[in-house]
N, C-alpha and C positions, 0 to 999 in steps of 0.2 A: 792167372789165377789170384784173388782175393784170400788173404789170410782169414781164417776167421777172427771174431775180435777176441782178446784175451781178458781171463776174469779180473777182475779188480781188487786186489790185495785189502782183505777186509780187515779194520783198525782195530787191537786185542780190546776186547772187552774188560769194562772196569768189574774188578773184584766187589760183589756184595759185602756189610760188613756180616761178619757171624750173625749179628742178633737177627738182621731182616731177614738172612736166610733162614734161622730157626721160626719165626713166626710165620714165612709163607711157604714152610717144608712142602708142602701136597704142591703148591705151584712148581716149585724147582724141578721137582719130581715129573711134574708130567710135562712140563715144556723138554726134557730129553727125552721120551717119547715123542713128541713134535718135531722135536731137530732131528729123530733118526729117520722119522717119517719125510721127511722134507731130503734131506739125501737119500734116502733111496729112491726118492721120485726123478732129482736131478740124475742119476746115475740110469735108473731107465732112458730117461727124455734122451739123454747123450745118444745113445742105442737105437731107440727104438722112434725116438721124435711123436712121443704121444702131448696131444695138445686137450689139456683135464678141462680147459676151460672152454673149450667148446669141442672138440671133434672126438673124445670118447665116449661120450655121450649124446650120439646127435638124436636129431628126431625120426622114427620110422620114413622112412624112403617114401616117395609120395605114392609107389607102385602098390605099396600095403595099407596106406593111411591116407586118405582124401586131403589135399589140400584146405577146404573148410572145414572139413572135421579136426585136422590140425588147426587152424586160426580158432576154433570154439574153445578148444583146450587149453592155446594161450591167453584166451580173452578168460574163463572161466578160472584160471592159475593168478593171473593178474587181480582179478576182483577179491577172491577169497585172502590172497598177500598183503593186500591194501588193509583188509579188516584185520589178518594178525597185526600186521604196524601198526596200526591204530590202536589195538588193544595194547600192545605193549606199551607205547609209546606213552600211554595215557595213565600206565601201572609205572612208570617212572615219575611223572608228574604227582602220582599222588604218594611215592615214597617218600619226595622232598616235603611235602603238607605232614606228613607224618601219618596219614593214611594206610598202615599196613593191610589192613582187611580189605582194602577197595582195590590195592593193588595184585592183592591174591584172585581176586575175583577177577579184575581185568586176565590176568596172564592164563588163569583157567580156561575164560571165552575164547585166548588165544589159543590155548590148544586143542579145544572142541573145534574150530575154522580150521585148524594144522591137521586133524584127522580127518576131515571131509580130502582134504589132498594127498595124505601121506600114501595111498593105494598108487593114487595115479601119477605121484613123482617117481614111485619106485618102480612102476609100469616103464615110464618115459623120462629118464633120468634128464633128458638133456632140458626141461622144461626146470631144473631146477634154477637154471642160473636166470639172474635177473630179478623179478619183482619176487617171487618166491625167496632167494638166498638173501633180496636184502630186508625181506620180512624177518628169518630168521636171527639175521645178526641183531635186529632192535631185538628182538623177543629173547636171548643172548646177554646181551644189556641191560635190559629189564629184569632178570634174574638175576645175575651177580651181583649186581645193586644191590636189591632186596635181600639176597642173603648175606650183604655186607653189612645193611642196616641193621640185619638181627644178629650177625654169630659175628663181627669183625673179623671175618675171613673170605675167602674166595673160591668159589667155584671152578673146577677143571674139567677137560675136556667128558670127563668121561662119566659128571655129573649131568653131561649135556648132553645126552644120544640122540637127540632130535637135531642137532647142528654138526654139519661135517668140519674139518681143521677152521677153513678159511673164515666160513661164519663164526666160530668162536673167538678167531683171533679177532676178527670185526668188533665183536660184542665187547670184548674184554678192552681193546682200545678208547673205544667210544665209553665204556665204565669209565675210565680214565676221567674222561669229561665232564662226567653227574659226577662224580667224586669231587674232584675240585669245585664244583660250583659247591657241594655241602660242605667242605672244607672251609670255605669262603664264611660259609650259615654262621658253622661253631665258633669261628673265629669272631665274627661281634657278639658273641657272649663268655669269648677270651674263654672258652675250651683248648687250651692250648696243645692236650695231650690229646684229643681227637683230630686235630690238625696235624700233630706228629706225626701220630700212626695212620692218616692219610698220605703225607708222605711219603713215611715209607713203604706204603701200599703201592705208588705212582714208583716207588726206588726198584723197588722188586720186580715189578712187571715190565721196568726197562732192562735190568737186568737178564734178566730170559729171554727178553724180547730180540736184544742183542747177542746173543746167541745161535739163534735162525738164519739162515739164510734165504732174506726171502728177496721173492721174485718182485718185477715192476708191476704194480698194481694197487688196488687199493687198500691192500692190508699195508702195503710199503708206507703209502701216503701217509696213513692215519699214523705209524709206527714214527714217521720223519716230525709228526708235531707233539711227540711224547715228550719230548724231553724240553719243549716250553711250557707245559703244565707240571712239571716237576721243578723249572724253574720260580713259575708264577707262586707254586704251595711253599718254597722257600721264602720266598718274598714277603709270602704271608707271614713265614713265620718270624720273620727277622724284625717286619714291624709292630709283630708283639711283642718281640722283647725290646724292644724301644718304650711303647706303650706301659709294659712293665717298667722299666727302667725309672722312666717320669715319676710312674706311682711310687716304686719306694722311693725317690726324690724328695716327692712332697708331703710323702706319709713323715719321713725324717726331720724337715724341717719344721712341720708339727709338732712332732714331738719335742723338739729344739723347744721353740717358742711354749710347750708346756711345762717345760723342768728349768726355765730360764731362773735366773736369780733376780727377785723382785730389784728395784732403784730406788736410791732415797725419798722420790716423790710417792710411793705407795706405801 
């Protein structure tokens, strides 16, 4: 009989700086609850072997719901979920352009479509997986990005009751990619403090994510790319510092020329 594979030891997480912990205290507090939820799930899975991705909330059996009706429900969810995803994606573009009112209108439109699906998803939880879940990830990403743009703070799961844990985490990780693009735009206008804050924000997200025991899946894949986002922001800050040094040297040379002593010919 083959032995079950042993769990890999998780490397110790890096301790975030006290300033980052203070800046994003609500995020660290919320992730304590997320970590407990994931640990409870893992313990339950070891004894009951539930599969929340598919089996815990299956579609009703064919004897209670015809296959034709099931297919119709799936098509309905897919179609409307695309509308939620499209509006959310366009809201993100609006935030990048600085059109905040349009971004809010897009998200309101997304929520109107979500309201049409909410009762159906509650009655048949198996329909949540796939298109609807992907759309809610996009919605979470847009909401987090808009909130950051307005307040320079992050939303936590309690602020997004429409999403489940995986959808929130997926949206949060996708947000760091948009934050990276935002920081590059700020760098072009030499907004060093904004780039530093974006770096601290990604550092905070990386710190809290390292505390979670992530299962293999989309969230895990997105998490694996987070360190490259942080590395890119560090690179942008380094290049900005080089530009500042060059500017200081040029200013010093100009100042030296302005105060140089006149020669005999002048």
